[in-house]
matplotlib code that plots the C-alpha trace (Angstrom):
import matplotlib.pyplot as plt

x = [0.0, 1.3, 0.1, 2.5, 1.9, 3.5, 3.2, 4.2, 6.5, 7.0, 4.4, 3.6, 0.4, -2.5, -1.0, -2.1, -0.8, -2.2, -1.2, -1.5, -2.0, -1.3, -2.7, -1.8, -2.0, -5.6, -9.1, -9.4, -13.2, -13.5, -11.9, -12.2, -9.1, -8.5, -6.1, -4.5, -1.9, 0.4, 2.2, 5.2, 4.1, 0.5, -1.7, -2.5, -5.8, -8.2, -8.4, -10.9, -12.0, -13.5, -15.4, -13.7, -16.9, -19.5, -17.2, -18.8, -16.5, -16.1, -14.0, -12.7, -14.2, -10.8, -10.3, -13.9, -14.2, -10.4, -9.5, -11.0, -10.6, -11.1, -10.2, -9.2, -10.4, -8.9, -5.5, -6.2, -5.2, -6.7, -5.9, -6.0, -6.3, -5.4, -6.2, -5.8, -3.1, -2.3, 0.8, -1.2, -1.7, 2.0, 2.3, 3.2, 0.3, -0.6, -3.1, -4.7, -7.2, -10.4, -12.6, -15.8, -17.9, -16.4, -16.9, -19.2, -19.2, -18.5, -15.7, -13.5, -11.6, -10.5, -7.1, -7.2, -9.9, -7.6, -5.9, -3.1, -0.9, 1.4, 4.8, 3.7, 4.7, 5.8, 3.8, 5.2, 3.3, 5.4, 3.8]
y = [0.0, 3.4, 7.0, 9.4, 13.2, 15.7, 19.3, 21.1, 24.1, 27.7, 30.2, 33.8, 34.7, 34.9, 32.3, 28.8, 25.3, 21.9, 18.9, 15.4, 12.1, 9.0, 5.8, 2.2, -1.2, -1.1, -0.8, 2.9, 2.9, 1.3, 4.3, 8.0, 10.0, 12.7, 15.5, 16.5, 19.0, 19.5, 22.8, 22.9, 22.6, 21.9, 18.9, 17.3, 18.6, 17.5, 19.7, 17.8, 14.5, 13.0, 9.8, 8.0, 6.3, 9.2, 12.2, 13.6, 16.1, 17.5, 20.5, 22.1, 25.5, 27.0, 26.1, 26.1, 28.3, 28.3, 24.6, 22.1, 18.4, 16.4, 12.9, 11.2, 7.7, 6.3, 7.3, 6.6, 10.1, 12.8, 16.5, 19.3, 22.7, 25.4, 29.0, 32.3, 30.7, 32.3, 32.0, 30.0, 27.3, 26.5, 22.9, 19.4, 18.1, 14.4, 12.3, 9.3, 6.5, 6.1, 3.0, 4.0, 2.6, 5.2, 8.1, 10.3, 14.0, 13.3, 10.8, 12.1, 14.7, 12.0, 10.8, 7.6, 6.2, 6.2, 3.0, 4.3, 7.4, 9.1, 10.6, 14.2, 17.2, 20.6, 23.7, 27.0, 30.3, 33.4, 36.7]
z = [0.0, -0.9, -0.7, -2.3, -1.9, -4.2, -5.2, -2.1, -2.1, -1.2, -2.2, -1.3, 0.6, -1.8, -4.1, -5.1, -5.0, -6.1, -4.1, -5.5, -3.7, -5.8, -4.2, -4.9, -3.4, -2.3, -3.9, -4.4, -4.7, -1.2, 0.5, 1.0, 0.8, 3.4, 3.6, 6.9, 7.9, 10.8, 11.6, 13.9, 17.5, 16.6, 16.4, 13.1, 11.8, 9.1, 6.0, 3.9, 2.5, -0.6, -1.2, -4.1, -5.2, -5.1, -5.0, -1.8, -0.2, 3.3, 4.4, 7.6, 8.2, 8.1, 4.4, 3.1, 0.0, -0.5, -0.9, -3.3, -3.3, -6.5, -7.7, -10.9, -10.2, -13.4, -12.0, -8.3, -7.6, -5.4, -5.7, -3.2, -4.9, -2.4, -3.3, -1.4, 0.7, 4.1, 6.2, 8.7, 6.0, 6.4, 7.4, 6.3, 4.3, 4.4, 2.5, 4.1, 3.2, 5.2, 4.7, 2.9, 5.7, 8.0, 5.6, 7.6, 8.4, 12.0, 11.3, 8.5, 10.6, 13.1, 12.1, 14.1, 11.8, 8.7, 7.6, 5.4, 5.3, 3.0, 4.0, 3.6, 1.6, 2.9, 2.1, 3.1, 2.7, 3.1, 4.1]

ax = plt.figure().add_subplot(projection="3d")
ax.plot(x, y, z, "-o")
ax.set_aspect("equal")
plt.show()
């Protein structure tokens, strides 16, 4: 099983980035893919999640309207489009796989429910 994030980097405040999460080794349609982030000295927090089968999406209030999650099921890849980036968005961003049976609004932000994790990609937003 592998989840590989890419697309991180350094961007100025107000800019955009698109992160990718390429999944392999499990049945993609049986999972939702969540994005989490962890800033230095802070707990990991859920950013958003997408159901691979029906495309349903969930977002944290802090990113709603700025971030968009999409998926290319043919390539087993999920994207996190981040617009209007702020310095407080600086963090390591991780993608993770959540079994479809646990894909509920109350569950997706809880990292312990996820089965598989990527290694993370650094996003730095300068002011």
